[in-house]
C-alpha positions in Angstrom: 30.0 -18.0 22.1 27.0 -18.0 19.8 23.7 -19.1 21.5 20.8 -20.6 19.7 17.5 -18.9 19.7 14.0 -19.8 18.8 13.6 -16.7 16.6 14.5 -15.9 13.0 14.4 -12.6 11.1 10.9 -11.6 9.9 9.1 -13.7 12.6 5.8 -12.3 14.0 6.4 -12.2 17.7 4.3 -11.1 20.8 5.9 -9.4 23.8 5.1 -11.4 27.0 6.5 -9.0 29.6 7.6 -5.4 30.2 6.2 -2.0 29.2 5.2 -3.2 25.7 3.4 -6.4 26.9 0.8 -7.9 24.5 2.1 -5.9 21.5 2.9 -7.8 18.3 5.7 -6.9 15.9 8.2 -8.3 13.3 11.8 -9.2 14.2 14.0 -6.9 12.4 17.4 -8.0 13.6 18.9 -10.7 15.9 21.8 -10.6 18.3 22.3 -14.3 19.2 25.5 -13.6 21.2 23.6 -11.4 23.5 20.2 -13.3 23.4 18.4 -10.1 22.1 16.4 -9.0 19.2 15.1 -5.8 17.7 11.4 -5.9 17.1 9.5 -3.3 14.8 7.7 -0.7 16.8 8.7 -2.0 20.2 11.0 -0.8 23.0 11.8 2.7 21.9 14.3 5.0 23.4 14.8 8.7 22.8 18.2 9.8 21.4 19.3 13.4 21.4 21.2 14.2 18.2 23.6 17.0 17.5 23.4 18.8 14.2 25.9 17.7 11.6 25.5 19.5 8.2 28.2 17.6 6.6 26.1 14.3 7.0 22.8 16.0 6.6 21.8 15.3 10.2 19.3 17.7 11.9 19.5 18.4 15.6 16.6 17.2 17.7 15.2 14.2 19.6 14.7 11.1 17.6 13.2 7.7 18.7 15.1 4.4 18.2 14.1 0.8 18.6 16.4 -1.0 21.0 17.1 -4.7 21.5 14.7 -6.7 23.8 15.6 -10.0 25.5 14.6 -13.0 23.3 13.2 -14.7 26.4 10.5 -12.1 26.5 9.3 -12.9 23.0 7.0 -15.6 21.8 6.4 -16.5 18.2 2.9 -16.0 16.8 1.9 -18.9 14.5 0.9 -17.7 11.1 -1.6 -20.6 10.7 -3.6 -20.6 14.1 -2.6 -16.9 15.0 -1.8 -17.8 18.6 1.4 -17.3 20.5 3.2 -20.6 20.8 6.4 -22.3 21.8 8.6 -23.8 19.1 8.8 -27.6 18.3 11.2 -29.1 15.9 10.3 -31.7 13.3 12.8 -33.9 11.6 12.1 -34.1 7.8 13.0 -37.1 5.5 16.1 -35.4 4.1 17.5 -34.9 7.7 16.9 -31.1 8.0 14.9 -29.7 10.9 11.8 -27.6 10.5 10.2 -25.3 13.3 6.6 -26.1 14.1 3.8 -24.6 16.2 3.5 -26.5 19.5 -0.4 -25.9 19.5 -1.5 -26.6 16.0 1.5 -28.4 14.5 1.8 -25.9 11.6 5.0 -24.8 10.1 6.7 -21.6 11.3 9.1 -21.6 8.4 7.7 -20.0 5.3 
């Protein structure tokens, strides 16, 4: 079952809890079924890779970004620059638009 989320790809978000608290990054990928998102430069894990010359993979330890719970992320408003909750405004044509709960500015570019 697909869950709705307050995030979209390329949103600027702030991490509100965990080891990366108060860091800001861009949403790279969403997993709405799991309620998780991958954020650029946040929540790294180390992965040990085995050499595979056929694929051009070198042996060693690499770092990967892993998904983080969407409930631990808050959107940073592009207009006022503060972390905020999301409000929805109904437009004249019947579509919804995400808006900042603090300044009322649009979160959809």
